[in-house]
C-alpha positions as CSV (number, residue, x, y, z in Angstrom):
1,M,-9.3,9.1,15.3
2,V,-6.0,7.6,13.6
3,I,-5.8,6.4,10.1
4,E,-3.4,3.6,9.0
5,W,-2.5,4.7,5.0
6,L,-1.1,1.5,2.9
7,K,-0.1,1.2,0.0
8,F,0.4,-2.2,-2.1
9,R,1.9,-2.9,-5.5
10,M,1.2,-5.9,-7.5
11,S,0.4,-7.0,-11.0
12,A,-2.7,-5.7,-12.7
13,E,-4.4,-9.5,-13.3
14,N,-3.4,-9.9,-9.7
15,R,-5.4,-7.0,-7.9
16,E,-9.2,-8.2,-7.8
17,R,-7.9,-11.6,-6.4
18,Y,-5.2,-9.4,-3.5
19,I,-8.3,-7.6,-2.6
20,R,-10.7,-10.7,-2.3
21,I,-8.3,-12.6,-0.4
22,D,-7.6,-9.7,2.2
23,D,-11.1,-8.8,2.6
24,E,-11.5,-12.7,4.0
25,I,-8.2,-13.0,5.9
26,W,-6.6,-9.4,7.1
27,T,-10.3,-7.4,7.5
28,P,-11.8,-10.1,9.6
29,A,-8.8,-10.7,11.9
30,L,-8.5,-6.8,12.4
31,K,-11.9,-6.3,13.2
32,Q,-11.4,-8.6,16.2
33,Y,-9.2,-5.9,18.2
34,D,-10.3,-3.0,20.2
35,G,-10.3,0.3,18.4
36,F,-11.1,-1.0,15.1
37,I,-13.5,1.2,13.2
38,S,-13.4,0.5,9.9
39,K,-11.1,0.1,6.5
40,E,-11.9,1.2,2.7
41,T,-9.9,-0.5,-0.4
42,W,-9.0,2.0,-2.9
43,I,-8.1,1.5,-6.1
44,S,-6.9,3.7,-9.1
45,P,-8.2,4.0,-12.4
46,D,-5.3,5.2,-13.5
47,D,-3.3,2.6,-11.7
48,P,-4.4,-0.9,-12.0
49,E,-1.2,-2.3,-9.5
50,V,-2.0,-0.3,-6.5
51,V,-4.2,-1.4,-3.9
52,I,-4.8,1.4,-1.0
53,F,-6.2,0.4,2.1
54,V,-7.6,3.1,4.5
55,I,-8.2,1.5,7.9
56,R,-9.6,3.5,10.8
57,W,-8.7,3.2,14.5
58,E,-10.4,4.8,17.6
59,T,-7.0,5.7,19.7
60,R,-3.2,5.0,18.0
61,E,-2.7,3.3,21.6
62,Q,-5.2,0.5,20.4
63,W,-4.0,0.4,17.0
64,F,-0.4,-0.6,18.6
65,S,-1.5,-2.6,20.8
66,I,-2.0,-5.5,18.4
67,P,0.8,-8.2,19.3
68,E,3.7,-7.8,16.7
69,D,3.3,-12.2,16.9
70,E,-0.3,-11.9,15.4
71,L,0.0,-9.4,12.7
72,A,3.4,-11.9,11.3
73,E,0.7,-15.0,11.7
74,I,-2.0,-13.2,9.9
75,N,0.2,-12.1,7.0
76,T,1.6,-15.6,7.0
77,R,-1.7,-17.2,6.3
78,F,-2.4,-14.0,4.1
79,D,1.0,-14.7,1.9
80,N,0.0,-18.2,2.2
81,A,-3.5,-17.6,0.5
82,L,-2.8,-15.1,-2.1
83,G,-0.2,-17.5,-4.2
84,F,1.9,-14.6,-5.7
85,D,4.3,-11.4,-5.2
86,Y,3.5,-8.0,-4.2
87,T,5.1,-5.2,-2.9
88,F,4.3,-3.3,0.5
89,E,5.6,0.4,-0.5
90,V,4.3,2.7,1.9
91,S,2.7,3.1,5.6
92,Q,1.6,6.4,6.9
93,E,-0.3,7.5,9.7
94,Y,-2.9,10.8,9.9
95,Q,-5.2,11.8,12.6
96,V,-8.5,13.4,12.1
97,R,-8.3,16.7,13.5
98,R,-11.3,17.6,14.8
99,F,-11.8,21.7,15.3
100,P,-14.5,22.6,18.2
101,V,-17.6,23.7,16.9
102,S,-18.1,27.6,18.2
């Protein structure tokens, strides 16, 4: 399993709208792709301007097989629906390490 970890920043008063629009546009779009397992939205009580998404993929190859033009189209729909500015701060990739059971 591979984890896609994304961090975004927006004004605190827009955070809930950002999460709602993401759930209406990005989440259903990602669900249609092979390898998608799940997506979580994390918020911090200490920083109301930050939203973190943790997206689980079966394999890195499946995650990276999503065509760039389709991702761009989804992002355009998202930005148009959102109606305010935000900052994409960090993208990280993690692998879930599984140890053999002995």
